[in-house]
PLY file of the C-alpha trace (Angstrom):
ply
format ascii 1.0
element vertex 280
property float x
property float y
property float z
element edge 279
property int vertex1
property int vertex2
end_header
161.42 32.27 85.51
162.82 29.08 87.65
160.02 26.72 89.24
160.34 26.75 92.44
159.40 23.22 94.55
157.42 23.80 97.46
156.47 21.52 100.35
152.00 21.62 101.10
153.19 23.41 104.61
154.23 25.88 103.13
152.28 26.66 100.24
148.79 26.36 102.59
150.68 29.06 104.79
151.08 31.56 101.58
147.61 30.97 100.44
146.00 32.25 103.19
148.50 35.58 103.19
149.73 35.80 99.56
148.79 39.11 98.88
150.27 40.78 102.41
153.79 39.13 101.01
156.07 41.79 99.52
158.81 40.78 96.73
160.93 41.00 99.94
160.21 37.78 101.32
160.56 35.85 98.13
164.30 37.75 97.81
165.05 36.54 101.48
163.55 32.78 101.09
166.00 32.56 97.73
169.27 34.00 99.63
168.58 31.73 102.50
168.17 28.79 100.48
171.45 29.45 98.27
173.50 30.27 101.62
172.86 26.31 102.41
176.21 24.66 101.87
175.93 23.10 98.53
178.41 20.98 96.57
178.46 21.18 93.20
180.55 19.31 90.24
183.24 18.59 90.27
182.78 17.12 94.07
181.07 14.10 94.97
178.33 13.80 97.43
178.71 11.32 100.26
175.43 9.65 101.15
176.56 8.35 104.90
179.50 5.93 104.34
177.49 3.65 102.59
177.07 5.67 98.76
178.33 8.23 97.10
176.72 10.29 94.18
178.88 12.09 91.19
177.56 15.10 90.27
176.94 16.64 87.11
175.11 18.65 84.61
174.81 21.58 87.41
172.74 19.16 89.50
173.78 19.99 93.55
174.20 18.16 96.59
173.33 18.93 100.73
175.45 17.05 103.13
173.03 15.62 106.05
172.86 18.74 108.40
171.87 21.49 105.69
169.34 18.54 104.01
167.43 18.89 107.33
167.85 23.13 107.32
165.71 22.49 103.34
163.60 20.37 104.60
162.34 22.26 107.03
162.57 25.58 105.20
159.82 23.47 102.80
157.62 23.27 105.88
158.73 19.90 107.42
160.05 18.51 110.67
163.74 18.33 111.16
165.28 14.94 109.27
168.84 13.04 110.59
170.82 11.40 107.67
169.00 12.42 105.23
170.44 14.21 101.84
168.74 16.27 99.61
169.90 16.74 95.33
168.62 19.12 93.22
168.38 20.50 89.87
170.66 23.33 89.53
167.52 25.48 89.65
165.07 24.10 91.95
163.10 22.48 89.07
163.18 19.08 91.50
164.88 18.02 94.21
164.89 14.28 95.76
165.69 12.93 99.47
168.26 10.18 99.89
168.23 8.29 103.27
169.13 4.42 103.56
167.04 1.48 105.50
169.67 -0.96 106.79
167.21 -3.69 106.67
169.60 -6.68 105.56
169.51 -8.10 102.01
166.15 -7.76 100.23
165.53 -10.69 97.81
164.23 -9.63 94.50
162.34 -12.47 93.60
158.35 -11.25 94.35
156.18 -10.30 91.80
154.38 -7.06 92.36
150.59 -6.30 92.70
149.91 -2.92 91.88
146.46 -3.08 92.46
146.78 -4.50 96.04
149.32 -2.23 97.02
147.73 0.64 96.02
144.34 -0.21 98.22
147.24 -0.56 100.90
148.74 2.54 100.53
145.26 4.30 100.52
144.13 2.47 103.45
147.80 3.61 105.81
147.15 7.26 103.98
143.78 7.07 105.81
145.13 5.54 109.12
148.02 8.45 109.13
145.06 11.45 109.23
145.01 11.84 112.46
149.04 11.58 112.76
149.49 14.19 110.28
146.86 16.75 112.36
148.59 16.22 115.68
152.07 17.08 114.08
150.20 20.28 112.77
150.94 18.93 109.10
148.34 19.80 106.45
146.18 16.86 105.07
147.37 15.26 102.13
145.06 12.42 100.05
146.47 9.63 98.42
144.76 9.96 94.33
146.35 6.85 92.62
149.63 5.52 91.03
151.28 8.27 88.63
153.74 5.57 88.24
152.71 2.15 88.92
155.28 0.20 90.83
158.14 -2.12 88.70
161.90 -3.73 89.35
164.37 -3.49 87.11
167.01 -6.40 88.17
169.67 -4.79 86.20
170.13 -1.77 88.19
168.04 -3.02 91.67
165.68 -0.23 91.61
162.23 -0.43 92.94
160.12 2.71 91.42
156.84 4.11 91.75
155.19 7.36 91.48
152.42 8.21 94.01
150.17 11.31 93.33
148.57 13.08 96.39
146.39 15.85 96.74
146.50 18.42 99.69
143.32 19.95 101.38
143.25 22.79 99.01
143.11 21.29 95.75
146.77 21.46 94.84
148.48 18.10 93.12
151.78 16.51 93.59
153.96 13.63 93.46
155.99 11.25 95.14
158.37 9.34 92.73
160.25 6.87 94.82
162.71 4.63 93.72
164.77 2.18 96.14
168.28 0.84 95.41
168.85 -2.57 96.94
172.60 -3.07 98.41
173.84 -5.75 100.26
173.09 -4.42 104.08
170.15 -2.36 103.34
168.27 -0.25 101.03
169.00 3.15 99.46
165.48 5.37 99.25
165.09 7.97 96.82
162.02 10.27 96.64
161.54 12.83 93.76
159.70 15.93 94.72
158.04 17.82 91.49
154.40 18.11 89.83
152.10 15.94 87.75
153.01 18.46 84.54
156.45 18.22 84.70
156.93 14.84 85.74
158.50 13.11 82.41
160.78 15.57 82.46
162.14 15.66 85.83
161.89 11.72 86.09
164.49 11.84 83.15
167.19 14.55 84.36
166.74 12.63 88.03
167.45 8.88 86.39
170.17 10.97 84.88
171.58 12.24 87.94
171.32 8.91 89.43
173.88 7.34 86.58
176.42 8.92 89.27
174.99 6.86 92.51
176.76 3.48 93.43
177.52 2.02 96.76
180.84 2.26 98.35
183.07 -1.24 97.85
181.28 -3.73 99.98
178.14 -2.76 100.23
176.82 -3.20 96.66
174.38 -6.22 96.45
176.28 -8.24 93.92
178.49 -8.28 96.97
176.42 -10.76 99.38
177.76 -13.35 101.07
176.21 -16.61 102.94
175.69 -14.91 107.20
174.85 -11.48 105.95
171.85 -9.93 107.27
168.47 -10.72 105.51
165.53 -8.03 105.04
162.40 -10.17 106.79
160.18 -9.02 104.02
160.02 -8.63 100.33
159.79 -5.57 97.13
156.18 -5.34 98.37
156.86 -4.28 101.52
159.20 -1.76 100.88
156.27 -0.04 98.71
154.09 -0.13 101.64
156.75 0.55 104.53
158.48 -2.11 106.25
156.74 -2.14 109.72
153.71 -1.11 107.95
153.92 -4.30 106.12
153.73 -6.54 108.95
150.49 -4.32 110.34
149.30 -4.96 106.97
149.22 -8.61 107.29
146.93 -8.62 109.62
144.55 -5.50 108.73
145.88 -3.39 111.22
147.63 0.25 109.92
149.34 2.78 111.74
151.97 4.70 112.15
154.89 2.89 113.27
158.80 2.28 113.07
159.92 3.15 108.91
156.57 4.40 108.17
157.10 7.14 109.95
159.57 8.05 108.37
157.84 7.56 105.41
154.75 9.95 106.38
157.39 12.68 107.20
158.65 12.71 103.91
155.93 12.52 102.13
154.58 15.54 103.11
157.53 17.12 100.80
155.94 15.33 97.84
153.05 17.40 97.70
154.08 20.33 95.48
153.10 23.77 95.64
151.58 25.21 92.10
150.10 28.31 93.99
153.53 28.56 95.17
155.62 28.98 92.04
153.13 30.84 90.89
153.97 33.30 93.96
157.08 33.91 93.23
156.77 34.29 89.45
154.55 36.91 89.97
156.72 39.19 92.53
159.67 38.81 90.30
157.82 40.25 87.73
0 1
1 2
2 3
3 4
4 5
5 6
6 7
7 8
8 9
9 10
10 11
11 12
12 13
13 14
14 15
15 16
16 17
17 18
18 19
19 20
20 21
21 22
22 23
23 24
24 25
25 26
26 27
27 28
28 29
29 30
30 31
31 32
32 33
33 34
34 35
35 36
36 37
37 38
38 39
39 40
40 41
41 42
42 43
43 44
44 45
45 46
46 47
47 48
48 49
49 50
50 51
51 52
52 53
53 54
54 55
55 56
56 57
57 58
58 59
59 60
60 61
61 62
62 63
63 64
64 65
65 66
66 67
67 68
68 69
69 70
70 71
71 72
72 73
73 74
74 75
75 76
76 77
77 78
78 79
79 80
80 81
81 82
82 83
83 84
84 85
85 86
86 87
87 88
88 89
89 90
90 91
91 92
92 93
93 94
94 95
95 96
96 97
97 98
98 99
99 100
100 101
101 102
102 103
103 104
104 105
105 106
106 107
107 108
108 109
109 110
110 111
111 112
112 113
113 114
114 115
115 116
116 117
117 118
118 119
119 120
120 121
121 122
122 123
123 124
124 125
125 126
126 127
127 128
128 129
129 130
130 131
131 132
132 133
133 134
134 135
135 136
136 137
137 138
138 139
139 140
140 141
141 142
142 143
143 144
144 145
145 146
146 147
147 148
148 149
149 150
150 151
151 152
152 153
153 154
154 155
155 156
156 157
157 158
158 159
159 160
160 161
161 162
162 163
163 164
164 165
165 166
166 167
167 168
168 169
169 170
170 171
171 172
172 173
173 174
174 175
175 176
176 177
177 178
178 179
179 180
180 181
181 182
182 183
183 184
184 185
185 186
186 187
187 188
188 189
189 190
190 191
191 192
192 193
193 194
194 195
195 196
196 197
197 198
198 199
199 200
200 201
201 202
202 203
203 204
204 205
205 206
206 207
207 208
208 209
209 210
210 211
211 212
212 213
213 214
214 215
215 216
216 217
217 218
218 219
219 220
220 221
221 222
222 223
223 224
224 225
225 226
226 227
227 228
228 229
229 230
230 231
231 232
232 233
233 234
234 235
235 236
236 237
237 238
238 239
239 240
240 241
241 242
242 243
243 244
244 245
245 246
246 247
247 248
248 249
249 250
250 251
251 252
252 253
253 254
254 255
255 256
256 257
257 258
258 259
259 260
260 261
261 262
262 263
263 264
264 265
265 266
266 267
267 268
268 269
269 270
270 271
271 272
272 273
273 274
274 275
275 276
276 277
277 278
278 279
């Protein structure tokens, strides 16, 4: 049976009433999911006017409007300018969004321990904001994969392990792809158990990714906008990075977007079991 990915908010809701659900609920959800405007090979997914993603291996892609619907279906607030790439059987999915922060210099050395400390402090500070938004609690446990940068591909990557209030684990695997005028953010949603397999498939899918002509990192010219921060700040969140320097952690600016997307990463093991049982 297909391993269905679901957001934490949906999982917690189902846990309270799972036994009362009928197979019709699962079927209705799948029909709504399949009714979205999925683009498939040989189509090329357009990520705004900044980048393109050549589809292959059965993977499918949603434009901004349908991506917002997909994210809402998974129990999260609506979005703008987000784009979803999914495995054909929803074993994993990824959310893309672009930040026009300017050209990020990639000559900074990363300290995983210090970065994790900052992220955990931000996670604690964000607890009240999540409560205000009626989002379930979400604890950052640690690195699933420590941050690392590949100068050849201009990709900054790391994975965080998350824990829900109900004891469910999930993984946000984040890729930041540096461009001439900003950074493409891609968050892979998967489980700790399948991270290695799903990550390999996702990286294969990223072979079809490229910035459009004029937006590539190597096309930087003197006079272009340069970002105010470097690689480490991309991990702890732009505006939050400035707050981090003064020891103040608030959900501000671009970091608010990070919190919004992070909830998607709490993958529901229970949700997959629910669908499997109902299908049987």
